[in-house]
C-alpha positions, 0 to 999 in steps of 0.5 A: 489776685492781690487787695489793693483797698481796705476801709472800715467803718463803724456803724450804729442801728437800734434794736426793737421790743421785744429785743430791746431795752436788752438788760444784763447785769452790765448795762441796758442799751437797745444799739448794736454797734459793729465795724463794718470791712470792705476789701476790694482785689486788683480785678475788682471784687469787693468783700466785706466782714463785719466785727464786734465794737459793742461797749468797747470805749475809746475806738479809734476807727482811723488806727483800725484803718491804718493799721488794717491797710498796712498789713492787708494791702497786697495780700493775697485772700486765699491765704488764710492760714499765713494771716492768722500767723503774721497778722499783728491784730487783736482778736475782733479786727482780725476777725473782721479783716478774716471775714472779708478775705473768706468773703473774696474767695467765695466770690471768686469762685462762685460759691457760698461760703459753706461750700469752701468749708466742706459742703453742708451737713444739715439744711437749716440752722435752728436758733436760740433766741436771745433776751435780757434779764426780764422780771417774772411776768414779762419772762413769762409773756416774752417766752410766750412770745417767742414759742408763737414765733417757732423757736424752740430754744430761749437763752436769756442774759442773768446775773444781776442777783440771784433770786432775781435769776431764779424767778425768771427761769421760773417766769418761763417755765410757767408760761411755756413749760418745758416748750422752750428748751433754757439756757441762761448767761450770767456773764461771769458775775457770780462767785463760783460758790454762788453760782454751785447754790443757784445753780443746784437752786435750778436743778428743777427747771432742768436748763438746757445750760448754765453759760459763764457763770463764773470768771473765765479762769482758772478752769479748775474753777469751772470743773469744780463747779461742773462736779457740784450740780446736775445743771450742765456748765458751758463756757463763752468767755472761756473759748478764745482761739483752739488752744483754748478749747482744748485747755478746757476739754482736757480741763473737763470744764464745761459740757457745752462750749460757745465760740464767737468769730470776734474772740476765736479771731474769725471763720478759720478758727472758728472751723477748728473749734468745729473739729476740736468738739466733734472729735471730743464729742462735745457739742459747741454752738455759736455765739452772737454780739448783737450781730447785724447780716454778715456776721450772722451770714458767717455764722449759718455758713459755718453751722450749716457745714460743722457737725458739732454745731448741731444745737440751737446757735445764738440770734438778735437778728430777730431783734434788728430794726434795719440792717445794711444787707439790701434784705434781712436774712429771712427767719423762718419758725427760728431757723435760718439756711444759709445764703446761697450766693457766693461768699457770704451770700448776702448782697451788702447796701453800701448806702445803708453803711454810709446812713448808719456810719456814726 
């Protein structure tokens, strides 16, 4: 089986309330922009992948199509390891093409992806609902809504102002107490000293973790921060491929790690990271980037099959106005299950891909 056609389209889909408008310390948005990869083989199979293009300036889809087609045409999709050794792509494009290769492999074998990764170790995947920065009052309102929807875990953006972060956390706790495990993510906004001061102030609220409050490097700063506070520290932007995870573990820099297919470069690197995390006894949580159904499905297969991904995983899927799939992947009381059709297990509606193309 050989790939004889590659096409990549840029799509944009709006987000809905209560997710939108989604505010971080960097920007406020109410949409998600994704690249959709379509690979076709000589025997007529079609594989689909998705990679992040959110907030990236000067996206050149013609260049992505040219690079991907030149490299992947004639490729055997089963040669995933060799693909990772030889492809010249940056991690996002590498992820989208590789995800579509896995979709082809599953369809060629008539098996859902999780079975190719070793089979299920859990039937349902718990979700951590993600929300933007909110005021004290609005944080409480949304926390109550998440509890009503059945979520057990909430992750908020943070980092515009330490007092604002503190009040947001207080708003959640005052509204729902311990009904929601709580994580906050400043996306590298703080200096090490400011992050330590805020982490100490937040100790009474017993965060599940404080995610990447400081710059990704040096890892010694994350280790120093861990030593200043009882608030657990998680790293996301510091996590790229498996080698970066080994460095985090060697530096004792985090109690939790958050890989993402688009920064690790695909499904296989996240599987390898899961094995490393399991061996180290450190939980891994899949990060999301306002994902559509293809990338959400990949997350579900990874988390269903890998023991290390045993905590609620980031999700904004509940906040999409639409998807490029024929049907939304259902969310039931804050959980999802890996689709059972072959490959990624979802059916792409090509008319929707065209409809949302930009």
